[in-house]
N, C-alpha and C positions, 0 to 999 in steps of 0.2 A: 165488193172488191177485196176488202181487208179479210173478210171471212174466207174467200177463195185462196188468198195468199197464205193464210194460216194452215188451211187444209193441205196445200201443196208442200209447205215447208215445216210441217208439224214435227218431223224428226229432229231437224236442226234446232228448232226452238226448244224442244224438250231437252236436248243435250245441253243447251246454254243454261236453261233453268236448273238442271241438275248440278252443273259445275258451280253456278252462282250459289246455290243452296249449300253445297259442300264447303265452299270458301267461308260463307257466313257461319256455318256450324263449327268449322275448324277454328276460326278466329274467336268464337264465343267460348268454347271449351279449352282451346289452346293446350293440347296435351303435351307439347314439347316446349312451352314457354316462349314461342316465337314472337307473340304479339303483346306480351305483358311485361311490365317493369316491376320486379319484385325487390323487396328490401334484402340487402346482402348481409348475411350473417358473418361476423368476424370470428374466425377460428383461432382463439388465443393459444391453445396447445400447439397448433401448427407453427404459430409465430415464435413461441418459446423454443420449440424444438429446432427451428431454423437458426435461432441465435445460439443455442447450446452447441449445435454442430460446428459452429465457427471455432469453438474451443479457445485457443490462444490467438488473440487478435492484435497485431502490431499496427498502431495508428500514428506513431511518430518515431523518427530516427534522428540521431545527432552524430555527426562526424567531427572529430576535433583532435587537437594536439596539445599535450601537456608536458611539463618538465618536472621531474622529481629528483630529490637529492637525499643521500643517506643522512645528511646533517639537519634535515627538517625535523621540527617537533613531532609532526605526524609520523615520521619514520621511527622516532623514539618510542612512540605509543605502540607501533606495530612490533618493534623489537621487544618491548616489555611483555607484550601479549605472547610472543613466541617463547620467551624465557619461562613465563608462567606455565605455558603448555608443556614445556620440557619438564618442569618440576612436577606438574600433575601426572605426567606419564611415568616419571621415575617413582613417585609416591605410590602409584598404582602397581608398579612392578614389585616394590618392596612389600606392599600389602599382599599381593598374590603369592610371593615367595614365602612369607610367614604362614599364610593359610595352607600352602602346600606342605610345609613341614609339620604343621599341626595335624593335618589329615593323614599324613604318611610318616609319622614320627619314627616308628620302629624301623621302617625300611631305610630312611635317611640316616638313622643312627648306625645301622649296620654298614652302610656304604661309606659314610664320612666320619663316623665317630662322634664323640661328644655326648653329653648327657642332657644338658639343659636345652630349652628351645632356642635360646640365643646362640649357644655353643654350636649346635647343629647348623643353624642358619648361617653362622659366620663361616663355617667350613664349606658348606654346600654352595653358597652363592658369592664366591669371591669375585667373579667377573662383574656381577651386579654392583658390588661394593667398590669396585675400581672405576665406575663410571663418573664422568664429569658431573659436578653438582651433587654427588651422592652425599658428601659430608654435610653440605648445607641443607639438603632436603630433610635428613633426619634431625638436624639441629633446629629446624623449625618447631619440632615437637619437644625435644630435650637436647641439651648440649652433650649429654652422655649417650653414646650409641646404644648401649645395652638397655638403658632406661627408655630411650626413644623407641627401640624395636618392641619392647614389651608393652609400651603404651599404645603403639600402632596395632599390636596384636589384639589388645583388649578394646580398642576404640571401634565404634560402629560406623564411623565416617568412611565412606567408600572413596572419597577423593580428598586431596589436600585442601582445596577450597572449602569443602564441607567441614573439614577439621578446623580451619582458620576461622570460619564464621560461627562455629559452634563451641568447641572446647578451648580454643586458643584465647589468650588474654589480649586486650587491646594493644598492649605494648608489643607482643609477638607479631601482631598484624602490621604494626608500624615498622617494626624491624624488617619484616619480610619485604615490604614495599621499598624501604630504603636500600636493601641489598640488591633488589632487582634494578633499581635506578643506577646503583653503582656499576652493576654489570653492563648495563646499556652504555653508560659513559665510557667504560673501559674498552668495550668492544669496538666502538667507533673512533677511539682515539687515534689521531694521525691518519685517518682514512678519509678519502673523498671519492664519491661515486655519484655521477649525474647521468640520468637517462632521459631521452625524449621519447614520449609514447604517443603513437597515433592509432586511433581506433574508432569504434562506433558504439553507440548505446541505443537500444531499442526499448520503447515503452508502449504500453497498451493495456488490454484487459484480458482477464481469464474468465471465460464464459462456461467452463466445464460443469459447474454446479448451479448454473442459472435456473431459476424455477419460476412457476407461474405467478407467485405472489410478489415477484419483483417486476412484473410487467403490467402496465396499465395503459390502455388506449382511450384517450378522450376524443371520441369520434366527433362530437359536436364542435369541438375547438381545434380538431385536426392536429393534435400533438400526442406524443408517446413519452412515457416516463419509464426508464429502466433504473430501478432502485437498488440500493445495497451494493453498488459497484464502485470500485476505486481504482484509478489508474496506477500502474506500478512499473518498475523497471523489469522488463522481461529477460533482457540479456545485455551483456556488455563484454566486449572482447578487444584485445589488441593482438592481432595476428603477427607472427614473425615477419611476414611480408604483407604489409597493408595493401599496397597496390603493386602486385608483381610485375605487370606489364610496364610500369614506370620505374621499377626498381626502387620504390619508396618503402623503406622499412617501417614496420610497426614499432619496434624498439630500436632506438639508435643510441649507442654509447657516446655520450658527449664529453665526459671527463672522468678520470679515475686516478687515484693515488693511494699508495700503501698496500698492505697485505689484505686482500679482500677474500672473503669466504663465499661459498655458494649461497648461504643464507642471506648475505648482504645484497647480492644481485637479485635474489628472489623477492626480498623485502622492498627494494626500490621499484621493481616492476609491479609489485602488488600495489604500491603507493600510486604509481601511474594510473592504474585502473580505477582506484578510489577517486583520484582527482578528476579523471575523465567523467565519471558518473556525477561528481559534484558539479562539474562544468555544465553537464546536461541539465541538472536541476536548476542551476543559476539561469539558464536560458529557457526555463519554464517548459521543459519537455513534457511533464505530466499534464500541464494545462493545455498544451497543444495536442497531446494525445486524446484528451477528452473532447476538445473542439473538433478534431478531425474525425473521431469516432461518431460523434453526433451527426456530422454532415454525411458520413457514410451511411448510417442507419436511417437517416431521413430519406435518402434515395432507395435504400434497401427495402424499407417498409412501404414506400410509395409503389414499388414494383409488386410486392406481395399482395397488397390490398387493392392494387389497380386504382388508386386515388391519391392525389397529392397530400403528403404529410407536411405540415408547416414547420414543425420542429420536433427534435428528439432531445430529451433531457436525461443525462446520464449521471449517476453517482448517488451520493448520500443526500438526505434532506437538505434543502438549499443552503441553510445557514450552518449546518453541522460542520461541514468542511472548513468554513471560515473560522468558526469558533475553535476547532481543534488546532488549526494552523496557528492562530494568534496565541493560544495558550500552550503551545508546544515547548516554548522556552521561558526564561525568566525576564524577557524584555518585551515591553510594549512600545514598539518603535513609532516614529512619526509617520512613516508610510502606512502602518497598520491603523493608526488613529485616523489618518486621512481617508483610508478605505472605508472605515466605519462611518465617517462623516458623510461621504458621498452616498453611501447606501441609505443613510438616514434621510438625506435630502431627497433622494429618489422616492422613498416610501411616502413621506409627508408631502411630496409634490404630486402625488397621485399616480406614480408609475408602478404598475404591478408586474411582478414576475409570473410567467405562465405556470410555474410549478405550484402556485397557490390558487385555491378556488376563489378567494376574495382578497381584496386589499387589506381588510380588517384582519384576516387570518395571518397575512404576511407581517402586519404591524405587531401582532402578538408574538410571533416567532422571533422577530428582531428584538423586541423588548426582552425576551427570554435570554438571548445571548448577551445583550448589554448588561443584564443583571448578573449573569455568570462571570463576565469579564470584570465587572466592578468588584465582585467578591474575590476574584483572582488578584486584582490590583491591591486590595486591602491586605491580603495574606502574604503577598510577595514583597520582599524588601528591595530587590534589585530591579527597579523600574527605570526605564530610560527617561520618561517624561510624564510624571504623574500630574503635573499642572495642566498640560494640554488635555489629558484624559478627564480630569475633574471638570474642566470647562465643557467638554463634549458631553459628558454624562449629565451635567446640569441642563444643558440645552435640550437633550433628549427627554429628560423628565418634564421640562416645561412644555415641550411639544405634546407629550402624553396628557398632561393636565389640560392644555388648551383643547385637545381633541375630546376629552371627557366632558368639558364644559359645553362644547359644541353639540354633543349628543343630547344634553338635557334640553336643548331648544326644540328637539323633535317631539312631536306629540306621542310617539310610541316609546320615546326614550331609548331607542335602539339605533346603533350605528348601521346605516344602510349598506355599508361595506361588509358587515358581519353576516354570517349565515344565520337564519332564523332559528332560534332555539326550539327544540321539540318539546311538546307538552307530554310529560310522562304520567300525568294523572289518569287513573282508571284505564 
């Protein structure tokens, strides 16, 4: 009976066998990778290109309001810088005028008369010699105008600051600073000017020059490190109308008195912008920019690689930023000492940061910055609390010693947290 059934339906059975055979063969060779799961290759250049194409990335913004006055010390600093810039410009004009006479002496002699270099210069550049601060500018070099002009003519210094730092005596440099301070005090005498400034500050990263050696993907631990990057202020502005629809001004004149110049207004507005940026720093805009960027790139790379990325670390080597920040001024403050103490407790408590391969590697890096800071403390006279630092450093050294003793109890004599040393023999 079965034999008769096969004979009657042999065509259908043959078709079924052919289809089944084709499916088995297709799945075995799998020319289109439909049935196999293959290891996925991470294309680093594509990832780096994706980051570089972002170019300038804003990851934190600050909106704030500040008050600035012409009578602030910071305003005096700006005013002194402006006066120095005026002197620099005037010195440059004098230098150019002298060089012009030297190169075209016969022509100037014919047009203006005179025989000596100074005589021709004196007649040809009367307008220059009538400028404000002209007398003082040449007197920085010599109190006699002729001798000053001849000295400027023979001096190789292109700018006044170059002359002061090179040819001028220490007394001349002190006199120059004193005169500028006198001008600052004189210019603001009986003046009052106060502005309210409202604006924004943007911080983030510049990825235009980002390269492959700055990118590392630790696939086994699911995190990415973007090295050599530092957050910075990308832009800061106080617009004339901060919020036009609410008629809220960016700059609002709060108080004024006396004969004010355009430079006075410009200086106080510039001070508003400086204080706005400082406020943003005080509210840790750079730290927030780094944190927000890390969160963004965690999602960004998870999409690119089609797999969850646990974390993204951005910036300098982990302790480099901390070391540079602490040693940026001549004060080792209590908050900075506490920050180091907390970090030390984390490390010796067994808490490892993911930017290090091992906890032992992290301990060595931390010991390095502690040694650097200790050297910094010894060389610097103006420390806020050397007693607290001394106590912390002694505790750190004791913990190091205890760890070294602990290592001797191991048969291998090696810290299990440290990477195994490679044998370089033969």
